[in-house]
All heavy atoms as atom14 arrays in JSON, in Angstrom:
{
  "sequence": "MEPRVKVTIRCNICGEKFVLRGRRDKGMIDTGFKQCICNNTNDLDIEEHSI",
  "atom14_mask": [
    [1, 1, 1, 1, 1, 1, 1, 1, 0, 0, 0, 0, 0, 0],
    [1, 1, 1, 1, 1, 1, 1, 1, 1, 0, 0, 0, 0, 0],
    [1, 1, 1, 1, 1, 1, 1, 0, 0, 0, 0, 0, 0, 0],
    [1, 1, 1, 1, 1, 1, 1, 1, 1, 1, 1, 0, 0, 0],
    [1, 1, 1, 1, 1, 1, 1, 0, 0, 0, 0, 0, 0, 0],
    [1, 1, 1, 1, 1, 1, 1, 1, 1, 0, 0, 0, 0, 0],
    [1, 1, 1, 1, 1, 1, 1, 0, 0, 0, 0, 0, 0, 0],
    [1, 1, 1, 1, 1, 1, 1, 0, 0, 0, 0, 0, 0, 0],
    [1, 1, 1, 1, 1, 1, 1, 1, 0, 0, 0, 0, 0, 0],
    [1, 1, 1, 1, 1, 1, 1, 1, 1, 1, 1, 0, 0, 0],
    [1, 1, 1, 1, 1, 1, 0, 0, 0, 0, 0, 0, 0, 0],
    [1, 1, 1, 1, 1, 1, 1, 1, 0, 0, 0, 0, 0, 0],
    [1, 1, 1, 1, 1, 1, 1, 1, 0, 0, 0, 0, 0, 0],
    [1, 1, 1, 1, 1, 1, 0, 0, 0, 0, 0, 0, 0, 0],
    [1, 1, 1, 1, 0, 0, 0, 0, 0, 0, 0, 0, 0, 0],
    [1, 1, 1, 1, 1, 1, 1, 1, 1, 0, 0, 0, 0, 0],
    [1, 1, 1, 1, 1, 1, 1, 1, 1, 0, 0, 0, 0, 0],
    [1, 1, 1, 1, 1, 1, 1, 1, 1, 1, 1, 0, 0, 0],
    [1, 1, 1, 1, 1, 1, 1, 0, 0, 0, 0, 0, 0, 0],
    [1, 1, 1, 1, 1, 1, 1, 1, 0, 0, 0, 0, 0, 0],
    [1, 1, 1, 1, 1, 1, 1, 1, 1, 1, 1, 0, 0, 0],
    [1, 1, 1, 1, 0, 0, 0, 0, 0, 0, 0, 0, 0, 0],
    [1, 1, 1, 1, 1, 1, 1, 1, 1, 1, 1, 0, 0, 0],
    [1, 1, 1, 1, 1, 1, 1, 1, 1, 1, 1, 0, 0, 0],
    [1, 1, 1, 1, 1, 1, 1, 1, 0, 0, 0, 0, 0, 0],
    [1, 1, 1, 1, 1, 1, 1, 1, 1, 0, 0, 0, 0, 0],
    [1, 1, 1, 1, 0, 0, 0, 0, 0, 0, 0, 0, 0, 0],
    [1, 1, 1, 1, 1, 1, 1, 1, 0, 0, 0, 0, 0, 0],
    [1, 1, 1, 1, 1, 1, 1, 1, 0, 0, 0, 0, 0, 0],
    [1, 1, 1, 1, 1, 1, 1, 1, 0, 0, 0, 0, 0, 0],
    [1, 1, 1, 1, 1, 1, 1, 0, 0, 0, 0, 0, 0, 0],
    [1, 1, 1, 1, 0, 0, 0, 0, 0, 0, 0, 0, 0, 0],
    [1, 1, 1, 1, 1, 1, 1, 1, 1, 1, 1, 0, 0, 0],
    [1, 1, 1, 1, 1, 1, 1, 1, 1, 0, 0, 0, 0, 0],
    [1, 1, 1, 1, 1, 1, 1, 1, 1, 0, 0, 0, 0, 0],
    [1, 1, 1, 1, 1, 1, 0, 0, 0, 0, 0, 0, 0, 0],
    [1, 1, 1, 1, 1, 1, 1, 1, 0, 0, 0, 0, 0, 0],
    [1, 1, 1, 1, 1, 1, 0, 0, 0, 0, 0, 0, 0, 0],
    [1, 1, 1, 1, 1, 1, 1, 1, 0, 0, 0, 0, 0, 0],
    [1, 1, 1, 1, 1, 1, 1, 1, 0, 0, 0, 0, 0, 0],
    [1, 1, 1, 1, 1, 1, 1, 0, 0, 0, 0, 0, 0, 0],
    [1, 1, 1, 1, 1, 1, 1, 1, 0, 0, 0, 0, 0, 0],
    [1, 1, 1, 1, 1, 1, 1, 1, 0, 0, 0, 0, 0, 0],
    [1, 1, 1, 1, 1, 1, 1, 1, 0, 0, 0, 0, 0, 0],
    [1, 1, 1, 1, 1, 1, 1, 1, 0, 0, 0, 0, 0, 0],
    [1, 1, 1, 1, 1, 1, 1, 1, 0, 0, 0, 0, 0, 0],
    [1, 1, 1, 1, 1, 1, 1, 1, 1, 0, 0, 0, 0, 0],
    [1, 1, 1, 1, 1, 1, 1, 1, 1, 0, 0, 0, 0, 0],
    [1, 1, 1, 1, 1, 1, 1, 1, 1, 1, 0, 0, 0, 0],
    [1, 1, 1, 1, 1, 1, 0, 0, 0, 0, 0, 0, 0, 0],
    [1, 1, 1, 1, 1, 1, 1, 1, 0, 0, 0, 0, 0, 0]
  ],
  "atom14_positions": [
    [[0.84, -1.17, 0.0], [0.0, 0.0, 0.0], [0.89, 1.24, 0.0], [1.83, 1.35, 0.78], [-0.91, -0.02, 1.23], [-1.97, 1.05, 1.19], [-3.33, 0.65, 2.27], [-2.99, 1.7, 3.64], [0.0, 0.0, 0.0], [0.0, 0.0, 0.0], [0.0, 0.0, 0.0], [0.0, 0.0, 0.0], [0.0, 0.0, 0.0], [0.0, 0.0, 0.0]],
    [[0.59, 2.17, -0.87], [1.38, 3.39, -1.0], [1.08, 4.34, 0.16], [-0.06, 4.43, 0.62], [1.05, 4.07, -2.32], [1.45, 3.27, -3.54], [2.96, 3.12, -3.66], [3.69, 4.07, -3.33], [3.4, 2.05, -4.06], [0.0, 0.0, 0.0], [0.0, 0.0, 0.0], [0.0, 0.0, 0.0], [0.0, 0.0, 0.0], [0.0, 0.0, 0.0]],
    [[2.09, 5.09, 0.63], [1.85, 6.06, 1.7], [1.0, 7.22, 1.22], [1.09, 7.63, 0.07], [3.25, 6.52, 2.08], [4.08, 6.22, 0.9], [3.47, 5.04, 0.21], [0.0, 0.0, 0.0], [0.0, 0.0, 0.0], [0.0, 0.0, 0.0], [0.0, 0.0, 0.0], [0.0, 0.0, 0.0], [0.0, 0.0, 0.0], [0.0, 0.0, 0.0]],
    [[0.2, 7.74, 2.12], [-0.64, 8.9, 1.78], [0.19, 10.16, 1.96], [1.07, 10.23, 2.79], [-1.85, 8.93, 2.69], [-2.67, 7.66, 2.52], [-4.03, 7.81, 3.01], [-4.81, 8.4, 1.93], [-6.07, 8.75, 2.02], [-6.71, 8.57, 3.14], [-6.71, 9.26, 1.01], [0.0, 0.0, 0.0], [0.0, 0.0, 0.0], [0.0, 0.0, 0.0]],
    [[-0.12, 11.14, 1.15], [0.55, 12.43, 1.22], [-0.49, 13.53, 1.26], [-1.6, 13.37, 0.77], [1.52, 12.66, 0.03], [2.69, 11.72, 0.1], [0.8, 12.52, -1.29], [0.0, 0.0, 0.0], [0.0, 0.0, 0.0], [0.0, 0.0, 0.0], [0.0, 0.0, 0.0], [0.0, 0.0, 0.0], [0.0, 0.0, 0.0], [0.0, 0.0, 0.0]],
    [[-0.13, 14.65, 1.87], [-1.0, 15.82, 1.89], [-0.47, 16.78, 0.83], [0.74, 17.0, 0.73], [-0.96, 16.46, 3.26], [-1.86, 17.65, 3.43], [-1.9, 18.06, 4.88], [-1.64, 19.52, 5.04], [-1.66, 19.95, 6.42], [0.0, 0.0, 0.0], [0.0, 0.0, 0.0], [0.0, 0.0, 0.0], [0.0, 0.0, 0.0], [0.0, 0.0, 0.0]],
    [[-1.37, 17.32, 0.01], [-0.98, 18.17, -1.1], [-1.7, 19.5, -0.98], [-2.91, 19.54, -0.76], [-1.32, 17.5, -2.45], [-0.93, 18.39, -3.61], [-0.64, 16.15, -2.57], [0.0, 0.0, 0.0], [0.0, 0.0, 0.0], [0.0, 0.0, 0.0], [0.0, 0.0, 0.0], [0.0, 0.0, 0.0], [0.0, 0.0, 0.0], [0.0, 0.0, 0.0]],
    [[-0.95, 20.6, -1.11], [-1.55, 21.93, -1.16], [-1.46, 22.4, -2.6], [-0.38, 22.45, -3.18], [-0.79, 22.9, -0.24], [-0.8, 22.39, 1.08], [-1.43, 24.28, -0.27], [0.0, 0.0, 0.0], [0.0, 0.0, 0.0], [0.0, 0.0, 0.0], [0.0, 0.0, 0.0], [0.0, 0.0, 0.0], [0.0, 0.0, 0.0], [0.0, 0.0, 0.0]],
    [[-2.61, 22.73, -3.18], [-2.67, 23.22, -4.56], [-3.18, 24.65, -4.52], [-4.24, 24.92, -3.97], [-3.61, 22.34, -5.41], [-3.11, 20.9, -5.4], [-3.71, 22.88, -6.83], [-4.06, 19.91, -6.05], [0.0, 0.0, 0.0], [0.0, 0.0, 0.0], [0.0, 0.0, 0.0], [0.0, 0.0, 0.0], [0.0, 0.0, 0.0], [0.0, 0.0, 0.0]],
    [[-2.41, 25.57, -5.1], [-2.82, 26.98, -5.15], [-2.91, 27.4, -6.62], [-1.99, 27.18, -7.39], [-1.82, 27.87, -4.43], [-2.24, 29.34, -4.48], [-1.31, 30.23, -3.69], [-1.32, 29.95, -2.28], [-2.22, 30.41, -1.41], [-3.19, 31.17, -1.82], [-2.14, 30.1, -0.14], [0.0, 0.0, 0.0], [0.0, 0.0, 0.0], [0.0, 0.0, 0.0]],
    [[-4.04, 28.0, -6.96], [-4.27, 28.49, -8.31], [-3.54, 29.82, -8.5], [-3.71, 30.73, -7.7], [-5.76, 28.66, -8.56], [-6.15, 29.34, -10.19], [0.0, 0.0, 0.0], [0.0, 0.0, 0.0], [0.0, 0.0, 0.0], [0.0, 0.0, 0.0], [0.0, 0.0, 0.0], [0.0, 0.0, 0.0], [0.0, 0.0, 0.0], [0.0, 0.0, 0.0]],
    [[-2.74, 29.93, -9.55], [-2.01, 31.17, -9.83], [-2.87, 32.21, -10.53], [-2.44, 33.34, -10.7], [-0.77, 30.88, -10.67], [0.28, 30.14, -9.88], [0.44, 30.36, -8.7], [0.97, 29.23, -10.53], [0.0, 0.0, 0.0], [0.0, 0.0, 0.0], [0.0, 0.0, 0.0], [0.0, 0.0, 0.0], [0.0, 0.0, 0.0], [0.0, 0.0, 0.0]],
    [[-4.08, 31.85, -10.94], [-4.96, 32.8, -11.62], [-5.89, 33.49, -10.61], [-5.93, 34.7, -10.53], [-5.77, 32.09, -12.73], [-4.8, 31.63, -13.82], [-6.84, 33.02, -13.3], [-5.42, 30.83, -14.92], [0.0, 0.0, 0.0], [0.0, 0.0, 0.0], [0.0, 0.0, 0.0], [0.0, 0.0, 0.0], [0.0, 0.0, 0.0], [0.0, 0.0, 0.0]],
    [[-6.63, 32.71, -9.82], [-7.59, 33.33, -8.9], [-7.13, 33.31, -7.44], [-7.72, 33.96, -6.6], [-8.96, 32.67, -9.02], [-9.05, 31.0, -8.32], [0.0, 0.0, 0.0], [0.0, 0.0, 0.0], [0.0, 0.0, 0.0], [0.0, 0.0, 0.0], [0.0, 0.0, 0.0], [0.0, 0.0, 0.0], [0.0, 0.0, 0.0], [0.0, 0.0, 0.0]],
    [[-6.07, 32.52, -7.11], [-5.54, 32.49, -5.76], [-6.22, 31.49, -4.84], [-5.87, 31.41, -3.66], [0.0, 0.0, 0.0], [0.0, 0.0, 0.0], [0.0, 0.0, 0.0], [0.0, 0.0, 0.0], [0.0, 0.0, 0.0], [0.0, 0.0, 0.0], [0.0, 0.0, 0.0], [0.0, 0.0, 0.0], [0.0, 0.0, 0.0], [0.0, 0.0, 0.0]],
    [[-7.2, 30.74, -5.34], [-7.88, 29.73, -4.52], [-6.88, 28.67, -4.06], [-5.96, 28.31, -4.79], [-9.0, 29.08, -5.34], [-9.93, 28.2, -4.53], [-10.81, 28.98, -3.57], [-11.2, 30.11, -3.87], [-11.1, 28.43, -2.49], [0.0, 0.0, 0.0], [0.0, 0.0, 0.0], [0.0, 0.0, 0.0], [0.0, 0.0, 0.0], [0.0, 0.0, 0.0]],
    [[-7.08, 28.17, -2.84], [-6.17, 27.18, -2.27], [-6.95, 25.92, -1.91], [-8.03, 26.01, -1.33], [-5.5, 27.76, -1.03], [-4.52, 26.85, -0.36], [-3.82, 27.61, 0.75], [-3.61, 26.74, 1.95], [-3.0, 27.44, 3.05], [0.0, 0.0, 0.0], [0.0, 0.0, 0.0], [0.0, 0.0, 0.0], [0.0, 0.0, 0.0], [0.0, 0.0, 0.0]],
    [[-6.41, 24.77, -2.25], [-7.03, 23.48, -1.95], [-6.02, 22.63, -1.19], [-4.86, 22.56, -1.56], [-7.39, 22.73, -3.25], [-8.28, 23.53, -4.17], [-7.74, 24.36, -5.14], [-9.66, 23.46, -4.05], [-8.55, 25.09, -5.98], [-10.48, 24.2, -4.89], [-9.92, 25.01, -5.85], [0.0, 0.0, 0.0], [0.0, 0.0, 0.0], [0.0, 0.0, 0.0]],
    [[-6.46, 21.99, -0.12], [-5.62, 21.08, 0.64], [-6.27, 19.7, 0.52], [-7.4, 19.5, 0.95], [-5.5, 21.5, 2.13], [-4.64, 20.5, 2.88], [-4.91, 22.9, 2.23], [0.0, 0.0, 0.0], [0.0, 0.0, 0.0], [0.0, 0.0, 0.0], [0.0, 0.0, 0.0], [0.0, 0.0, 0.0], [0.0, 0.0, 0.0], [0.0, 0.0, 0.0]],
    [[-5.55, 18.77, -0.1], [-6.09, 17.45, -0.4], [-5.15, 16.37, 0.11], [-3.96, 16.61, 0.33], [-6.25, 17.29, -1.92], [-7.09, 18.34, -2.61], [-6.9, 18.23, -4.11], [-8.53, 18.19, -2.25], [0.0, 0.0, 0.0], [0.0, 0.0, 0.0], [0.0, 0.0, 0.0], [0.0, 0.0, 0.0], [0.0, 0.0, 0.0], [0.0, 0.0, 0.0]],
    [[-5.67, 15.17, 0.26], [-4.86, 14.0, 0.56], [-4.88, 13.09, -0.65], [-5.9, 12.97, -1.33], [-5.39, 13.26, 1.77], [-5.0, 13.91, 3.08], [-5.45, 13.08, 4.21], [-6.91, 13.08, 4.22], [-7.66, 13.42, 5.24], [-7.1, 13.75, 6.36], [-8.96, 13.42, 5.15], [0.0, 0.0, 0.0], [0.0, 0.0, 0.0], [0.0, 0.0, 0.0]],
    [[-3.78, 12.46, -0.92], [-3.71, 11.56, -2.07], [-2.72, 10.45, -1.82], [-2.12, 10.35, -0.76], [0.0, 0.0, 0.0], [0.0, 0.0, 0.0], [0.0, 0.0, 0.0], [0.0, 0.0, 0.0], [0.0, 0.0, 0.0], [0.0, 0.0, 0.0], [0.0, 0.0, 0.0], [0.0, 0.0, 0.0], [0.0, 0.0, 0.0], [0.0, 0.0, 0.0]],
    [[-2.56, 9.63, -2.84], [-1.62, 8.52, -2.78], [-0.6, 8.66, -3.89], [-0.92, 9.08, -4.99], [-2.34, 7.19, -2.95], [-3.24, 6.84, -1.79], [-3.71, 5.39, -1.92], [-4.73, 5.09, -0.93], [-4.48, 4.77, 0.32], [-3.25, 4.7, 0.74], [-5.45, 4.51, 1.15], [0.0, 0.0, 0.0], [0.0, 0.0, 0.0], [0.0, 0.0, 0.0]],
    [[0.64, 8.29, -3.57], [1.7, 8.3, -4.58], [1.55, 7.03, -5.41], [1.47, 5.94, -4.88], [3.06, 8.34, -3.9], [4.19, 8.4, -4.87], [5.5, 8.61, -4.17], [5.63, 9.94, -3.6], [5.84, 11.04, -4.31], [5.91, 10.98, -5.6], [5.96, 12.21, -3.73], [0.0, 0.0, 0.0], [0.0, 0.0, 0.0], [0.0, 0.0, 0.0]],
    [[1.51, 7.19, -6.73], [1.34, 6.05, -7.62], [2.26, 6.22, -8.83], [2.06, 7.13, -9.64], [-0.12, 5.96, -8.08], [-0.39, 4.75, -8.94], [0.28, 3.72, -8.74], [-1.27, 4.83, -9.82], [0.0, 0.0, 0.0], [0.0, 0.0, 0.0], [0.0, 0.0, 0.0], [0.0, 0.0, 0.0], [0.0, 0.0, 0.0], [0.0, 0.0, 0.0]],
    [[3.28, 5.38, -8.93], [4.23, 5.41, -10.04], [4.87, 6.78, -10.23], [4.93, 7.3, -11.35], [3.56, 4.95, -11.33], [3.05, 3.53, -11.25], [2.3, 3.14, -12.5], [1.68, 1.78, -12.29], [0.51, 1.57, -13.13], [0.0, 0.0, 0.0], [0.0, 0.0, 0.0], [0.0, 0.0, 0.0], [0.0, 0.0, 0.0], [0.0, 0.0, 0.0]],
    [[5.28, 7.41, -9.15], [5.94, 8.7, -9.21], [5.0, 9.89, -9.29], [5.43, 11.02, -9.17], [0.0, 0.0, 0.0], [0.0, 0.0, 0.0], [0.0, 0.0, 0.0], [0.0, 0.0, 0.0], [0.0, 0.0, 0.0], [0.0, 0.0, 0.0], [0.0, 0.0, 0.0], [0.0, 0.0, 0.0], [0.0, 0.0, 0.0], [0.0, 0.0, 0.0]],
    [[3.73, 9.66, -9.5], [2.73, 10.73, -9.56], [1.89, 10.68, -8.28], [1.79, 9.64, -7.65], [1.81, 10.54, -10.77], [2.52, 10.55, -12.1], [3.12, 12.14, -12.57], [1.6, 12.97, -12.95], [0.0, 0.0, 0.0], [0.0, 0.0, 0.0], [0.0, 0.0, 0.0], [0.0, 0.0, 0.0], [0.0, 0.0, 0.0], [0.0, 0.0, 0.0]],
    [[1.27, 11.79, -7.94], [0.39, 11.84, -6.78], [-1.03, 11.93, -7.29], [-1.36, 12.84, -8.06], [0.71, 13.04, -5.88], [2.13, 12.92, -5.36], [-0.27, 13.09, -4.71], [2.61, 14.15, -4.65], [0.0, 0.0, 0.0], [0.0, 0.0, 0.0], [0.0, 0.0, 0.0], [0.0, 0.0, 0.0], [0.0, 0.0, 0.0], [0.0, 0.0, 0.0]],
    [[-1.87, 10.98, -6.88], [-3.27, 10.98, -7.32], [-4.15, 11.51, -6.2], [-4.29, 10.89, -5.17], [-3.69, 9.56, -7.71], [-5.12, 9.52, -8.19], [-5.61, 10.54, -8.71], [-5.75, 8.46, -8.05], [0.0, 0.0, 0.0], [0.0, 0.0, 0.0], [0.0, 0.0, 0.0], [0.0, 0.0, 0.0], [0.0, 0.0, 0.0], [0.0, 0.0, 0.0]],
    [[-4.72, 12.71, -6.43], [-5.63, 13.3, -5.46], [-7.05, 13.37, -6.01], [-7.98, 13.65, -5.28], [-5.21, 14.74, -5.09], [-5.24, 15.53, -6.28], [-3.84, 14.78, -4.47], [0.0, 0.0, 0.0], [0.0, 0.0, 0.0], [0.0, 0.0, 0.0], [0.0, 0.0, 0.0], [0.0, 0.0, 0.0], [0.0, 0.0, 0.0], [0.0, 0.0, 0.0]],
    [[-7.2, 13.16, -7.31], [-8.5, 13.31, -7.95], [-8.79, 14.73, -8.37], [-9.83, 15.02, -8.94], [0.0, 0.0, 0.0], [0.0, 0.0, 0.0], [0.0, 0.0, 0.0], [0.0, 0.0, 0.0], [0.0, 0.0, 0.0], [0.0, 0.0, 0.0], [0.0, 0.0, 0.0], [0.0, 0.0, 0.0], [0.0, 0.0, 0.0], [0.0, 0.0, 0.0]],
    [[-7.84, 15.65, -8.13], [-8.03, 17.06, -8.49], [-7.97, 17.22, -10.0], [-7.04, 16.74, -10.64], [-6.93, 17.91, -7.84], [-7.08, 19.39, -8.07], [-7.91, 20.14, -7.25], [-6.4, 20.02, -9.1], [-8.04, 21.52, -7.45], [-6.53, 21.39, -9.3], [-7.36, 22.13, -8.48], [0.0, 0.0, 0.0], [0.0, 0.0, 0.0], [0.0, 0.0, 0.0]],
    [[-8.96, 17.88, -10.59], [-9.0, 18.07, -12.03], [-8.76, 19.52, -12.43], [-7.95, 19.78, -13.31], [-10.36, 17.64, -12.6], [-10.71, 16.19, -12.33], [-9.8, 15.26, -13.08], [-10.25, 13.83, -12.87], [-9.19, 12.88, -12.97], [0.0, 0.0, 0.0], [0.0, 0.0, 0.0], [0.0, 0.0, 0.0], [0.0, 0.0, 0.0], [0.0, 0.0, 0.0]],
    [[-9.48, 20.47, -11.8], [-9.33, 21.87, -12.14], [-9.82, 22.74, -11.01], [-10.59, 22.31, -10.17], [-10.08, 22.21, -13.43], [-11.58, 22.14, -13.29], [-12.29, 22.44, -14.6], [-11.72, 22.25, -15.67], [-13.51, 22.89, -14.51], [0.0, 0.0, 0.0], [0.0, 0.0, 0.0], [0.0, 0.0, 0.0], [0.0, 0.0, 0.0], [0.0, 0.0, 0.0]],
    [[-9.37, 23.99, -11.03], [-9.8, 24.99, -10.06], [-11.23, 25.42, -10.36], [-11.75, 25.19, -11.45], [-8.84, 26.18, -10.13], [-9.27, 27.5, -8.96], [0.0, 0.0, 0.0], [0.0, 0.0, 0.0], [0.0, 0.0, 0.0], [0.0, 0.0, 0.0], [0.0, 0.0, 0.0], [0.0, 0.0, 0.0], [0.0, 0.0, 0.0], [0.0, 0.0, 0.0]],
    [[-11.84, 26.11, -9.42], [-13.21, 26.59, -9.63], [-13.27, 27.66, -10.72], [-14.34, 27.94, -11.25], [-13.82, 27.12, -8.31], [-12.96, 28.23, -7.71], [-14.01, 25.98, -7.33], [-13.58, 28.88, -6.49], [0.0, 0.0, 0.0], [0.0, 0.0, 0.0], [0.0, 0.0, 0.0], [0.0, 0.0, 0.0], [0.0, 0.0, 0.0], [0.0, 0.0, 0.0]],
    [[-12.13, 28.25, -11.1], [-12.1, 29.23, -12.18], [-11.78, 28.56, -13.53], [-11.45, 29.23, -14.49], [-11.09, 30.34, -11.89], [-9.37, 29.83, -11.98], [0.0, 0.0, 0.0], [0.0, 0.0, 0.0], [0.0, 0.0, 0.0], [0.0, 0.0, 0.0], [0.0, 0.0, 0.0], [0.0, 0.0, 0.0], [0.0, 0.0, 0.0], [0.0, 0.0, 0.0]],
    [[-11.88, 27.24, -13.58], [-11.62, 26.41, -14.78], [-10.15, 26.33, -15.18], [-9.84, 25.85, -16.25], [-12.47, 26.88, -15.98], [-13.94, 26.68, -15.73], [-14.34, 25.74, -15.07], [-14.75, 27.58, -16.24], [0.0, 0.0, 0.0], [0.0, 0.0, 0.0], [0.0, 0.0, 0.0], [0.0, 0.0, 0.0], [0.0, 0.0, 0.0], [0.0, 0.0, 0.0]],
    [[-9.25, 26.78, -14.33], [-7.81, 26.66, -14.59], [-7.38, 25.21, -14.37], [-7.68, 24.62, -13.34], [-7.05, 27.59, -13.64], [-5.56, 27.43, -13.74], [-5.03, 26.97, -14.73], [-4.88, 27.83, -12.69], [0.0, 0.0, 0.0], [0.0, 0.0, 0.0], [0.0, 0.0, 0.0], [0.0, 0.0, 0.0], [0.0, 0.0, 0.0], [0.0, 0.0, 0.0]],
    [[-6.67, 24.64, -15.35], [-6.18, 23.27, -15.19], [-4.66, 23.18, -15.2], [-4.12, 22.13, -14.83], [-6.72, 22.36, -16.32], [-6.3, 22.89, -17.57], [-8.22, 22.25, -16.27], [0.0, 0.0, 0.0], [0.0, 0.0, 0.0], [0.0, 0.0, 0.0], [0.0, 0.0, 0.0], [0.0, 0.0, 0.0], [0.0, 0.0, 0.0], [0.0, 0.0, 0.0]],
    [[-3.96, 24.24, -15.58], [-2.51, 24.15, -15.78], [-1.67, 25.06, -14.9], [-0.59, 24.68, -14.48], [-2.16, 24.44, -17.24], [-2.77, 23.42, -18.17], [-2.79, 22.24, -17.88], [-3.29, 23.9, -19.29], [0.0, 0.0, 0.0], [0.0, 0.0, 0.0], [0.0, 0.0, 0.0], [0.0, 0.0, 0.0], [0.0, 0.0, 0.0], [0.0, 0.0, 0.0]],
    [[-2.12, 26.26, -14.61], [-1.31, 27.25, -13.9], [-1.51, 27.1, -12.39], [-2.18, 27.91, -11.76], [-1.67, 28.66, -14.39], [-0.67, 29.7, -13.93], [0.4, 29.32, -13.41], [-0.95, 30.9, -14.09], [0.0, 0.0, 0.0], [0.0, 0.0, 0.0], [0.0, 0.0, 0.0], [0.0, 0.0, 0.0], [0.0, 0.0, 0.0], [0.0, 0.0, 0.0]],
    [[-0.92, 26.03, -11.83], [-1.12, 25.69, -10.42], [0.23, 25.49, -9.73], [1.15, 24.96, -10.33], [-1.94, 24.4, -10.29], [-3.3, 24.39, -10.98], [-3.8, 22.97, -11.11], [-4.28, 25.22, -10.2], [0.0, 0.0, 0.0], [0.0, 0.0, 0.0], [0.0, 0.0, 0.0], [0.0, 0.0, 0.0], [0.0, 0.0, 0.0], [0.0, 0.0, 0.0]],
    [[0.32, 25.91, -8.47], [1.48, 25.57, -7.63], [1.07, 24.39, -6.77], [0.08, 24.45, -6.04], [1.85, 26.74, -6.71], [2.62, 27.82, -7.44], [3.25, 27.52, -8.47], [2.57, 28.98, -6.98], [0.0, 0.0, 0.0], [0.0, 0.0, 0.0], [0.0, 0.0, 0.0], [0.0, 0.0, 0.0], [0.0, 0.0, 0.0], [0.0, 0.0, 0.0]],
    [[1.84, 23.3, -6.84], [1.53, 22.09, -6.09], [2.65, 21.81, -5.12], [3.82, 21.74, -5.51], [1.33, 20.89, -7.05], [0.21, 21.22, -8.03], [1.03, 19.63, -6.27], [0.04, 20.22, -9.14], [0.0, 0.0, 0.0], [0.0, 0.0, 0.0], [0.0, 0.0, 0.0], [0.0, 0.0, 0.0], [0.0, 0.0, 0.0], [0.0, 0.0, 0.0]],
    [[2.3, 21.7, -3.84], [3.28, 21.46, -2.78], [2.91, 20.2, -2.03], [1.77, 20.03, -1.63], [3.27, 22.67, -1.84], [4.4, 22.71, -0.88], [4.37, 24.01, -0.08], [4.1, 25.08, -0.65], [4.61, 23.93, 1.13], [0.0, 0.0, 0.0], [0.0, 0.0, 0.0], [0.0, 0.0, 0.0], [0.0, 0.0, 0.0], [0.0, 0.0, 0.0]],
    [[3.86, 19.31, -1.85], [3.62, 18.01, -1.21], [4.14, 18.03, 0.22], [5.21, 18.57, 0.49], [4.34, 16.93, -2.01], [4.26, 15.57, -1.42], [5.09, 14.56, -2.2], [5.46, 14.83, -3.35], [5.38, 13.51, -1.63], [0.0, 0.0, 0.0], [0.0, 0.0, 0.0], [0.0, 0.0, 0.0], [0.0, 0.0, 0.0], [0.0, 0.0, 0.0]],
    [[3.36, 17.44, 1.14], [3.75, 17.32, 2.55], [3.5, 15.87, 2.98], [2.5, 15.29, 2.59], [2.9, 18.23, 3.44], [2.78, 19.63, 2.95], [3.76, 20.57, 3.19], [1.83, 20.25, 2.24], [3.38, 21.72, 2.64], [2.22, 21.54, 2.05], [0.0, 0.0, 0.0], [0.0, 0.0, 0.0], [0.0, 0.0, 0.0], [0.0, 0.0, 0.0]],
    [[4.38, 15.31, 3.79], [4.11, 13.97, 4.31], [3.13, 14.07, 5.46], [3.07, 15.08, 6.16], [5.4, 13.31, 4.78], [6.0, 14.07, 5.79], [0.0, 0.0, 0.0], [0.0, 0.0, 0.0], [0.0, 0.0, 0.0], [0.0, 0.0, 0.0], [0.0, 0.0, 0.0], [0.0, 0.0, 0.0], [0.0, 0.0, 0.0], [0.0, 0.0, 0.0]],
    [[2.34, 13.03, 5.64], [1.33, 13.02, 6.71], [1.9, 12.38, 7.95], [2.55, 11.39, 7.91], [0.06, 12.28, 6.27], [-0.61, 13.06, 5.15], [-0.91, 12.08, 7.43], [-1.9, 12.48, 4.65], [0.0, 0.0, 0.0], [0.0, 0.0, 0.0], [0.0, 0.0, 0.0], [0.0, 0.0, 0.0], [0.0, 0.0, 0.0], [0.0, 0.0, 0.0]]
  ]
}
């Protein structure tokens, strides 16, 4: 079982901040996050924290 990680995602367009938990899978972190509420999908700052 992969360790869980806490991820902070901040939108660089509207400034909205999301704090999610996810799992590391093949070098990627899967949180289920698709896009910001302003429809931004690419211009995001993603910061990983261990739980």
